[in-house]
VORO-124943 format. One line per field, with one value per residue (C-alpha): residue number from 0; x, y, z. Coordinates in nm, 2 decimals, always signed. Example, Ala and Ser with C-alpha at 12.3 -4.5 7.8 and 13.67 -1.06 7.14 Angstrom:
<nodes>
num (0; 1)
c1 (+1.23; +1.37)
c2 (-0.45; -0.11)
c3 (+0.78; +0.71)
</nodes>
This chain:
<nodes>
num (0; 1; 2; 3; 4; 5; 6; 7; 8; 9; 10; 11; 12; 13; 14; 15; 16; 17; 18; 19; 20; 21; 22; 23; 24; 25; 26; 27; 28; 29; 30; 31; 32; 33; 34; 35; 36; 37; 38; 39; 40; 41; 42; 43; 44; 45; 46; 47; 48; 49; 50; 51; 52; 53; 54; 55; 56; 57; 58; 59; 60; 61; 62; 63; 64; 65; 66; 67; 68; 69; 70; 71; 72; 73; 74; 75; 76; 77; 78; 79; 80; 81; 82; 83; 84; 85; 86; 87; 88; 89; 90; 91; 92; 93; 94; 95; 96; 97; 98; 99; 100; 101; 102; 103; 104; 105; 106; 107; 108; 109; 110; 111; 112; 113; 114; 115; 116; 117; 118; 119; 120; 121; 122; 123; 124; 125; 126; 127; 128; 129; 130; 131; 132; 133; 134; 135; 136; 137; 138; 139; 140; 141; 142; 143; 144; 145; 146; 147; 148; 149; 150; 151; 152; 153; 154; 155; 156; 157; 158; 159; 160; 161; 162; 163; 164; 165; 166; 167; 168; 169; 170; 171; 172; 173; 174; 175; 176; 177; 178; 179; 180; 181; 182; 183; 184; 185; 186; 187; 188; 189; 190; 191; 192; 193; 194; 195; 196; 197; 198; 199; 200; 201; 202; 203; 204; 205; 206; 207; 208; 209; 210; 211; 212; 213; 214; 215; 216; 217; 218; 219; 220; 221; 222; 223; 224; 225; 226; 227; 228; 229; 230; 231; 232; 233; 234; 235; 236; 237; 238; 239; 240; 241; 242; 243; 244; 245; 246; 247; 248; 249; 250; 251; 252; 253; 254; 255; 256; 257; 258; 259; 260; 261; 262; 263; 264; 265; 266; 267; 268; 269; 270; 271; 272; 273; 274; 275; 276; 277; 278; 279; 280; 281; 282; 283; 284; 285; 286; 287; 288; 289; 290; 291; 292; 293; 294; 295; 296; 297; 298; 299; 300; 301; 302; 303; 304; 305; 306)
c1 (+13.25; +13.22; +13.23; +12.92; +12.85; +12.91; +12.74; +12.36; +12.45; +12.67; +12.42; +12.16; +12.37; +12.45; +12.11; +11.99; +12.26; +12.17; +11.77; +11.83; +12.08; +11.79; +11.54; +11.74; +11.83; +11.49; +11.33; +11.63; +11.58; +11.20; +11.25; +11.40; +11.57; +11.92; +11.90; +11.84; +12.15; +12.35; +12.24; +12.29; +12.66; +12.54; +12.41; +12.70; +12.86; +12.62; +12.69; +13.06; +12.99; +12.75; +13.06; +13.31; +13.09; +13.27; +13.22; +13.08; +12.74; +12.65; +12.85; +12.64; +12.28; +12.24; +12.33; +12.13; +11.81; +11.89; +11.89; +11.57; +11.41; +11.48; +11.39; +11.05; +11.01; +11.12; +10.89; +10.59; +10.65; +10.70; +10.32; +10.20; +10.37; +10.15; +9.84; +9.57; +9.51; +9.32; +9.31; +8.93; +8.76; +8.80; +8.44; +8.49; +8.78; +8.56; +8.27; +8.47; +8.68; +8.61; +8.86; +8.72; +8.78; +9.12; +9.17; +9.05; +9.27; +9.61; +9.64; +9.82; +10.09; +10.05; +10.13; +10.42; +10.56; +10.54; +10.73; +10.99; +11.04; +11.04; +11.29; +11.52; +11.51; +11.60; +11.91; +12.03; +11.96; +12.13; +12.40; +12.31; +12.45; +12.80; +12.81; +12.92; +12.83; +12.48; +12.49; +12.64; +12.43; +12.12; +12.25; +12.27; +11.90; +11.80; +11.98; +11.81; +11.47; +11.51; +11.64; +11.31; +11.09; +11.24; +11.22; +10.87; +10.78; +10.94; +10.80; +10.47; +10.50; +10.61; +10.37; +10.27; +10.36; +10.24; +10.53; +10.47; +10.17; +10.33; +10.27; +10.58; +10.67; +10.89; +11.14; +10.98; +10.95; +10.76; +10.97; +10.85; +11.04; +11.36; +11.31; +11.29; +11.54; +11.82; +11.70; +11.82; +12.16; +12.20; +12.10; +12.37; +12.62; +12.52; +12.48; +12.86; +13.02; +12.86; +12.99; +13.33; +13.32; +13.19; +13.48; +13.75; +13.60; +13.72; +13.72; +13.54; +13.17; +13.23; +13.24; +12.96; +12.73; +12.85; +12.78; +12.44; +12.37; +12.47; +12.27; +11.95; +11.95; +12.04; +11.77; +11.52; +11.58; +11.61; +11.33; +11.05; +11.16; +11.20; +10.84; +10.64; +10.70; +10.58; +10.30; +10.20; +10.21; +9.99; +9.75; +9.75; +9.67; +9.38; +9.23; +9.25; +9.09; +8.81; +8.78; +8.78; +8.50; +8.19; +7.88; +8.01; +8.33; +8.15; +7.79; +7.49; +7.49; +7.86; +8.15; +8.31; +8.61; +8.67; +8.61; +8.88; +9.14; +9.06; +9.09; +9.41; +9.59; +9.44; +9.61; +9.94; +9.86; +9.86; +10.07; +10.17; +9.98; +9.66; +9.70; +9.87; +9.95; +10.05; +10.44; +10.66; +10.48; +10.15; +9.90; +9.61; +9.60; +9.33; +9.25; +9.46; +9.32; +9.41; +9.25; +8.88; +8.87; +8.95; +8.61; +8.43; +8.49; +8.40; +8.09; +7.96; +8.06; +7.85; +7.56; +7.55; +7.54; +7.27; +7.06)
c2 (+10.00; +9.99; +9.67; +9.43; +9.53; +9.94; +9.94; +9.98; +10.23; +10.44; +10.44; +10.55; +10.86; +10.97; +10.96; +11.14; +11.40; +11.50; +11.51; +11.71; +11.98; +11.99; +12.08; +12.31; +12.48; +12.50; +12.60; +12.89; +13.02; +12.99; +12.75; +12.40; +12.56; +12.59; +12.24; +12.09; +12.23; +12.18; +11.80; +11.79; +11.66; +11.33; +11.23; +11.19; +11.08; +10.77; +10.72; +10.66; +10.45; +10.21; +10.18; +10.05; +9.81; +9.52; +9.18; +9.06; +9.25; +9.09; +9.28; +9.60; +9.45; +9.61; +9.96; +9.91; +9.81; +10.08; +10.36; +10.21; +10.23; +10.62; +10.70; +10.52; +10.75; +11.08; +10.98; +10.94; +11.28; +11.45; +11.32; +11.39; +11.74; +11.83; +11.69; +11.98; +12.13; +12.04; +11.70; +11.59; +11.25; +10.97; +10.98; +11.35; +11.29; +11.02; +11.24; +11.51; +11.25; +11.36; +11.18; +11.36; +11.69; +11.61; +11.48; +11.79; +12.03; +11.83; +11.68; +11.99; +11.91; +11.56; +11.64; +11.87; +11.57; +11.35; +11.55; +11.66; +11.28; +11.21; +11.49; +11.32; +10.99; +11.14; +11.32; +11.00; +10.78; +10.97; +11.12; +11.46; +11.57; +11.52; +11.76; +12.09; +12.28; +12.19; +12.22; +12.55; +12.75; +12.57; +12.66; +13.02; +13.01; +12.84; +13.14; +13.42; +13.24; +13.16; +13.54; +13.68; +13.47; +13.51; +13.91; +13.91; +13.66; +13.87; +14.20; +14.07; +13.99; +14.33; +14.51; +14.89; +15.13; +15.48; +15.66; +16.02; +16.04; +15.89; +15.55; +15.33; +14.96; +14.77; +14.51; +14.16; +13.98; +13.65; +13.35; +13.26; +13.56; +13.48; +13.13; +13.21; +13.46; +13.22; +12.93; +13.13; +13.19; +12.82; +12.72; +12.96; +12.81; +12.45; +12.52; +12.67; +12.42; +12.15; +12.35; +12.35; +11.99; +11.89; +12.11; +11.94; +11.61; +11.45; +11.06; +10.85; +10.76; +11.00; +11.28; +11.15; +11.17; +11.50; +11.63; +11.49; +11.62; +11.96; +11.96; +11.80; +12.07; +12.37; +12.32; +12.21; +12.55; +12.78; +12.63; +12.51; +12.66; +13.03; +13.09; +12.80; +12.89; +13.26; +13.12; +12.90; +13.16; +13.40; +13.14; +13.09; +13.43; +13.47; +13.15; +13.28; +13.61; +13.42; +13.17; +13.45; +13.64; +13.68; +13.90; +14.08; +14.20; +14.25; +14.37; +14.35; +14.65; +14.74; +14.80; +14.46; +14.61; +14.90; +14.71; +14.45; +14.71; +14.86; +14.55; +14.46; +14.83; +14.79; +14.43; +14.55; +14.32; +14.56; +14.34; +14.44; +14.16; +14.25; +14.66; +14.85; +15.20; +15.41; +15.55; +15.48; +15.69; +15.71; +15.93; +15.65; +15.28; +15.06; +14.69; +14.51; +14.26; +13.98; +14.19; +14.24; +13.86; +13.79; +14.05; +13.89; +13.55; +13.71; +13.83; +13.48; +13.34; +13.60; +13.57; +13.18; +13.22; +13.42; +13.19)
c3 (+9.92; +10.29; +10.47; +10.47; +10.85; +10.78; +10.44; +10.57; +10.90; +10.63; +10.37; +10.64; +10.78; +10.47; +10.31; +10.63; +10.64; +10.25; +10.36; +10.68; +10.48; +10.17; +10.44; +10.63; +10.32; +10.18; +10.54; +10.53; +10.17; +10.14; +9.85; +9.68; +9.43; +9.62; +9.79; +9.45; +9.34; +9.59; +9.58; +9.22; +9.22; +9.39; +9.08; +8.92; +9.22; +9.23; +8.87; +8.94; +9.24; +9.07; +8.78; +9.04; +9.25; +9.35; +9.19; +9.49; +9.49; +9.82; +10.04; +9.92; +9.94; +10.28; +10.19; +9.86; +10.08; +10.34; +10.02; +9.87; +10.16; +10.23; +9.88; +9.93; +10.23; +10.09; +9.75; +10.02; +10.21; +9.86; +9.80; +10.16; +10.09; +9.78; +9.91; +9.91; +10.27; +10.49; +10.36; +10.34; +10.41; +10.17; +10.10; +10.01; +9.77; +9.59; +9.57; +9.39; +9.17; +8.82; +8.57; +8.25; +8.47; +8.53; +8.20; +8.04; +8.28; +8.29; +7.91; +7.83; +8.11; +8.02; +7.62; +7.71; +7.93; +7.68; +7.42; +7.65; +7.71; +7.34; +7.28; +7.57; +7.43; +7.07; +7.26; +7.40; +7.14; +6.88; +7.12; +7.04; +7.36; +7.25; +6.96; +7.05; +6.75; +6.85; +7.24; +7.26; +7.05; +7.19; +7.50; +7.40; +7.32; +7.59; +7.80; +7.61; +7.68; +8.04; +8.12; +7.93; +8.11; +8.47; +8.39; +8.26; +8.57; +8.83; +8.71; +8.70; +9.08; +9.18; +9.41; +9.36; +9.64; +9.73; +9.87; +9.98; +9.73; +9.44; +9.29; +9.23; +9.18; +9.46; +9.38; +9.35; +9.72; +9.67; +9.69; +9.33; +9.17; +9.35; +9.26; +8.89; +8.89; +9.08; +8.84; +8.55; +8.73; +8.83; +8.46; +8.27; +8.51; +8.45; +8.07; +8.05; +8.26; +8.02; +7.69; +7.85; +7.91; +7.57; +7.39; +7.64; +7.61; +7.94; +7.89; +8.16; +8.22; +8.53; +8.32; +8.10; +8.40; +8.49; +8.15; +8.13; +8.51; +8.37; +8.09; +8.24; +8.50; +8.33; +8.06; +8.30; +8.52; +8.21; +7.96; +8.26; +8.62; +8.47; +8.38; +8.56; +8.90; +8.87; +8.66; +8.95; +9.20; +8.97; +8.96; +9.33; +9.40; +9.14; +9.31; +9.67; +9.55; +9.40; +9.70; +9.99; +9.79; +10.00; +10.00; +10.32; +10.13; +9.76; +9.88; +9.65; +9.38; +9.46; +9.17; +9.19; +9.00; +9.22; +9.52; +9.42; +9.35; +9.72; +9.88; +9.69; +9.82; +10.17; +10.17; +10.00; +9.74; +9.42; +9.19; +8.83; +8.67; +8.83; +8.84; +8.57; +8.57; +8.30; +8.29; +8.57; +8.83; +8.74; +8.87; +8.90; +8.92; +8.76; +8.69; +8.42; +8.17; +8.43; +8.73; +8.55; +8.47; +8.86; +8.90; +8.63; +8.83; +9.19; +9.03; +8.86; +9.20; +9.41; +9.13; +9.19; +9.57; +9.55; +9.36)
</nodes>
């Protein structure tokens, strides 16, 4: 809606301001969640802006190109940020490229993505998101599911600490636990806003965009973020323990399970999904089923290296 000479600079300044605020919020909070939530109103605003475009589209061509370029840069940065560290040489990547292994590892995620895409298409095709009698009960069930998953995920990332000779658990400190908890709070707020708007039924394309954004963000935060983020963190911890296992830490003939427990205690990493204790203040701690699986993987790794 700016003049032609100001469309490009205006779009660049606006996009850069959003990116700067998003990056600063991520650095301060240790998670991308709060920045995404604060950026969510941009989606309905963009829909309104597109709906109100002037008839002479040539006036905004420069701004459109600028926004597309910024989006391309952001996508490239996200791809770079998701690459494993350190980045290996092209020949090393090509040597380890095994499509069948990737398909075997990722087919579940692909199936879930296809199922979600099919569900979104069904909701949009039959306008199910405009039916309050369906959306409100579904929102309640999704909220209950998200709360359950976030509580269990946060509990699994709590750590055991011994204070004055008594074992107890501390509050969950990892960013993944905080992300799951705040995802539920934000998700419930999004779905509540969507339910209220569905009951009021305001007119206009802009309000429809607001409802769609609230439903998309609310369902994603409650049904995916609440359990997926803690799960990824637990998997990262397990893999790190196995990758760090060397004969100097686990000498030949030692009790790997007990050594692993002592190592976790020495590094203040007695997570509840790895360590279990009876009661609120147990007299002793032992490896959980997941912890024993990690010990078995460490043993298999050391045995293979010894050959």
